[in-house]
NUZA-76746 format. One record per atom (N, C-alpha, C): residue in one letter; atom name; x, y, z. Coordinates in pm, whole numbers, plus 50000, padded with zeros to 5 digits. Atoms other than C-alpha are relative to their C-alpha. Last residue first. Layout:
 residu atome     X     Y     Z
      A    CA     X     Y     Z
...
! end
This chain:
 residu atome     X     Y     Z
      R     N 50033 49933 49866
      R    CA 40233 76521 03784
      R     C 50076 50116 50021
      Q     N 49877 49944 49926
      Q    CA 40250 76397 03429
      Q     C 49947 50067 50105
      T     N 50028 49855 49972
      T    CA 39947 76177 03317
      T     C 50148 50048 50081
      Q     N 49983 49980 49858
      Q    CA 40040 75836 03173
      Q     C 49993 50153 50010
      I     N 49995 49854 49976
      I    CA 39900 75695 02855
      I     C 50035 50020 50143
      G     N 50095 49915 50062
      G    CA 39995 75330 02778
      G     C 50024 50144 50045
      R     N 50087 49955 49909
      R    CA 40189 75113 03018
      R     C 49881 50090 49940
      R     N 50123 50088 50010
      R    CA 40355 74936 02730
      R     C 49895 50040 50106
      G     N 49988 50145 50035
      G    CA 40611 75215 02691
      G     C 49858 49923 49985
      R     N 49903 50065 49923
      R    CA 40512 75554 02832
      R     C 50012 49849 49983
      I     N 49995 50143 50026
      I    CA 40307 75780 02601
      I     C 50117 49945 50086
      R     N 49894 50051 50089
      R    CA 40248 76126 02739
      R     C 50006 49852 49987
      Y     N 50000 50139 50010
      Y    CA 39959 76327 02887
      Y     C 50123 49953 49913
      R     N 49994 50067 49868
      R    CA 39983 76666 03014
      R     C 50006 49856 49993
      N     N 49856 49996 49944
      N    CA 40064 76796 02651
      N     C 50012 49944 50140
      P     N 49962 49860 49938
      P    CA 39709 76702 02546
      P     C 50135 49974 50068
      L     N 50028 50009 49846
      L    CA 39740 76399 02321
      L     C 50018 50136 50051
      R     N 50149 49936 49993
      R    CA 39738 76401 01935
      R     C 49945 49980 50146
      S     N 50075 50101 49923
      S    CA 40083 76195 01970
      S     C 49851 50042 49990
      S     N 49957 50119 50014
      S    CA 40296 76405 01738
      S     C 49917 49884 50051
      S     N 50035 50046 50141
      S    CA 40087 76712 01720
      S     C 50061 49855 49970
      S     N 49877 50041 50061
      S    CA 40092 76745 02089
      S     C 49968 49952 49863
      I     N 49995 50120 50049
      I    CA 39764 76914 02199
      I     C 50118 49970 49908
      G     N 49960 50007 50152
      G    CA 39781 77243 02391
      G     C 50006 49827 49964
      E     N 49886 50066 50030
      E    CA 39601 77209 02733
      E     C 50024 49989 49846
      G     N 49911 49910 49986
      G    CA 39321 77461 02815
      G     C 50143 49933 49978
      N     N 49994 49952 49858
      N    CA 39074 77184 02864
      N     C 50124 50089 50030
      L     N 50108 50064 49923
      L    CA 39143 77051 02519
      L     C 50027 50030 50162
      T     N 49996 50002 49869
      T    CA 39339 77278 02281
      T     C 49889 49906 50057
      S     N 49868 49952 49963
      S    CA 39423 77252 01907
      S     C 50016 49999 50165
      L     N 50000 49964 49860
      L    CA 39130 77044 01796
      L     C 50144 50045 50021
      N     N 49952 49858 50003
      N    CA 39147 77008 01413
      N     C 50001 50057 50133
      P     N 49866 49981 50020
      P    CA 39149 76622 01453
      P     C 50041 50136 49977
      L     N 49991 49864 50034
      L    CA 38824 76584 01624
      L     C 50144 50043 49978
      A     N 50127 49959 50068
      A    CA 38705 76227 01632
      A     C 50014 50160 49956
      A     N 49986 50080 50126
      A    CA 39052 76088 01732
      A     C 49870 50062 49923
      L     N 49890 49960 50100
      L    CA 39086 76360 01994
      L     C 50001 49932 49876
      V     N 50010 49861 50040
      V    CA 38752 76299 02145
      V     C 50105 50055 49903
      T     N 50140 49991 50099
      T    CA 38773 75929 02148
      T     C 49987 50134 49955
      Q     N 49958 50043 50128
      Q    CA 39141 75954 02304
      Q     C 49872 50001 49905
      V     N 49916 49906 50066
      V    CA 39026 76172 02578
      V     C 50030 49956 49872
      D     N 50091 49887 50047
      D    CA 38726 75936 02649
      D     C 50095 50109 49938
      E     N 50069 50048 50122
      E    CA 38985 75648 02664
      E     C 49894 50111 49950
      K     N 49894 49969 50117
      K    CA 39188 75838 02912
      K     C 49937 49959 49865
      T     N 49893 50089 50027
      T    CA 38884 75845 03142
      T     C 50094 50044 49890
      S     N 49950 50089 49897
      S    CA 38653 76073 03307
      S     C 50092 49906 49976
      L     N 49978 50136 50066
      L    CA 38628 76367 03054
      L     C 50036 49918 50134
      N     N 49980 50120 49901
      N    CA 38485 76694 03167
      N     C 50014 49873 49936
      L     N 50086 50114 49990
      L    CA 38487 76928 02873
      L     C 50060 49915 50107
      E     N 49989 50019 49839
      E    CA 38659 77263 02771
      E     C 49882 49886 50036
      L     N 50114 50069 49956
      L    CA 38710 77260 02367
      L     C 50024 49970 50169
      N     N 49977 49993 49838
      N    CA 38931 77485 02178
      N     C 49878 49929 50053
      G     N 49873 50025 49970
      G    CA 38961 77426 01791
      G     C 50031 49993 50152
      L     N 49978 50020 49864
      L    CA 38610 77415 01650
      L     C 50146 49967 50029
      A     N 49894 49931 49953
      A    CA 38585 77569 01311
      A     C 50058 49974 50147
      P     N 49880 49979 50070
      P    CA 38385 77316 01142
      P     C 50118 50084 50039
      L     N 49954 49863 49989
      L    CA 38139 77232 01408
      L     C 50135 50014 49914
      T     N 50066 49910 50085
      T    CA 37963 76910 01296
      T     C 50029 50153 50008
      K     N 49932 50023 50146
      K    CA 38225 76693 01450
      K     C 49930 50084 49919
      L     N 49913 49927 50015
      L    CA 38091 76815 01790
      L     C 50071 49985 49862
      S     N 50045 49864 49999
      S    CA 37767 76655 01758
      S     C 50121 50092 49972
      D     N 50079 49995 50128
      D    CA 37904 76313 01674
      D     C 49950 50134 49974
      V     N 49928 49963 50110
      V    CA 38144 76388 01957
      V     C 49946 50005 49862
      L     N 49940 49856 49994
      L    CA 37891 76429 02210
      L     C 50083 50016 49873
      K     N 50118 49929 50057
      K    CA 37702 76088 02097
      K     C 50059 50153 50007
      E     N 50025 50019 50141
      E    CA 38033 75902 02159
      E     C 49905 50081 49934
      V     N 49890 49940 50071
      V    CA 38122 76080 02492
      V     C 49976 49968 49843
      S     N 49919 50094 50069
      S    CA 37774 75974 02623
      S     C 50119 50078 49917
      A     N 50027 50152 49984
      A    CA 37532 76120 02872
      A     C 50105 49915 49941
      L     N 50036 50046 50123
      L    CA 37640 76484 02943
      L     C 50011 49833 49991
      P     N 50022 50147 49999
      P    CA 37597 76553 03293
      P     C 49976 49951 49855
      N     N 50129 50033 50046
      N    CA 37737 76916 03257
      N     C 49989 49849 50012
      N     N 50099 50014 49898
      N    CA 38023 77056 03449
      N     C 49847 49983 49954
      R     N 49972 50073 49863
      R    CA 38235 77158 03171
      R     C 49882 50009 50096
      L     N 50089 50104 49957
      L    CA 38099 77229 02822
      L     C 50010 49937 50139
      G     N 50002 50061 49871
      G    CA 38283 77523 02697
      G     C 49886 49929 50045
      L     N 50137 50043 49939
      L    CA 38308 77577 02334
      L     C 50047 49941 50136
      T     N 49968 50045 49860
      T    CA 38584 77774 02148
      T     C 49866 49965 50057
      R     N 49870 50054 49979
      R    CA 38603 77819 01767
      R     C 50022 49944 50143
      L     N 49971 50033 49860
      L    CA 38246 77869 01663
      L     C 50142 49926 50011
      S     N 49893 49925 49939
      S    CA 38249 78038 01328
      S     C 50035 49965 50142
      K     N 49878 50013 50099
      K    CA 38032 77800 01142
      K     C 50108 50079 50044
      L     N 49920 49912 49938
      L    CA 37756 77768 01416
      L     C 50143 49970 49930
      T     N 50043 49872 50025
      T    CA 37493 77637 01162
      T     C 50108 50109 50074
      S     N 49924 49952 50110
      S    CA 37695 77304 01163
      S     C 49952 50151 49973
      L     N 49967 49860 49950
      L    CA 37571 77227 01514
      L     C 50053 50084 49888
      N     N 49935 49931 50105
      N    CA 37391 76887 01393
      N     C 50029 50151 50050
      R     N 49933 50078 50090
      R    CA 37292 76634 01645
      R     C 50090 50089 49911
      P     N 50080 50033 50139
      P    CA 37173 76873 01899
      P     C 50118 49930 49915
      L     N 49988 49877 50098
      L    CA 37380 76847 02233
      L     C 49915 49956 49890
      S     N 49967 50026 50148
      S    CA 37308 76618 02519
      S     C 50018 50125 49932
      T     N 49982 50140 49995
      T    CA 37256 76599 02911
      T     C 50059 49954 49852
      L     N 50049 50055 50125
      L    CA 37293 76958 02967
      L     C 50040 49851 49996
      K     N 50074 50127 49978
      K    CA 37271 77066 03335
      K     C 49968 49938 49856
      N     N 50133 49984 50052
      N    CA 37403 77421 03243
      N     C 49902 49877 50017
      N     N 50104 49995 49877
      N    CA 37706 77445 03463
      N     C 49859 50021 49944
      T     N 49970 50066 49869
      T    CA 37932 77533 03147
      T     C 49905 50016 50107
      L     N 50112 50067 49957
      L    CA 37761 77630 02821
      L     C 50032 49924 50127
      S     N 49974 50066 49863
      S    CA 38042 77880 02735
      S     C 49856 49950 50039
      L     N 50133 50019 49929
      L    CA 38026 77989 02362
      L     C 50040 49918 50131
      T     N 49977 50061 49870
      T    CA 38314 78146 02173
      T     C 49872 49989 50063
      E     N 49866 50084 50000
      E    CA 38334 78235 01802
      E     C 50018 49924 50126
      L     N 49968 50049 49871
      L    CA 37971 78360 01718
      L     C 50132 49910 50001
      R     N 49863 49960 49984
      R    CA 37976 78520 01373
      R     C 50056 49942 50146
      P     N 49906 50088 50079
      P    CA 37666 78336 01254
      P     C 50151 50033 50027
      L     N 49865 49937 49964
      L    CA 37459 78454 01557
      L     C 50115 49924 49917
      K     N 50028 49868 50030
      K    CA 37097 78368 01457
      K     C 50136 50074 50019
      A     N 49981 49998 50139
      A    CA 37199 78005 01472
      A     C 49979 50136 49947
      L     N 49862 49969 50017
      L    CA 37221 78055 01849
      L     C 50033 50012 49851
      E     N 49965 49868 49966
      E    CA 36850 78112 01872
      E     C 50151 50021 49971
      P     N 50062 49902 50098
      P    CA 36774 77814 01660
      P     C 50027 50149 50045
      L     N 49942 49974 50130
      L    CA 37010 77614 01861
      L     C 49951 50090 49901
      L     N 49895 49914 50002
      L    CA 36871 77671 02208
      L     C 50058 50027 49852
      P     N 49874 50073 50022
      P    CA 36550 77530 02191
      P     C 50098 50100 49969
      M     N 49948 49972 50153
      M    CA 36274 77743 02351
      M     C 50129 49931 49973
! end
């Protein structure tokens, strides 16, 4: 049974954890989940960040996202595509740089993680 039609029956759903579900992709259009604010997608073999953000952009209320990202470029792709995101993987996003607080800009070296 497809997941989205079942979830669409929950218009007030605000939090959804799909962590550890072996998901390789998400449906293209998630706009029926109008109230979804928090989405957990960690530990899923999602195929491509670009396809993923295309789906996530259809979630109008999404503000908190938990997601495994393997590169800094993936972080930047997600943040550029989701301007209303306020937390990524539990980290607040700096409004000035649109990066999670654990990242910072350091000269020409680009993004550096704080240790």
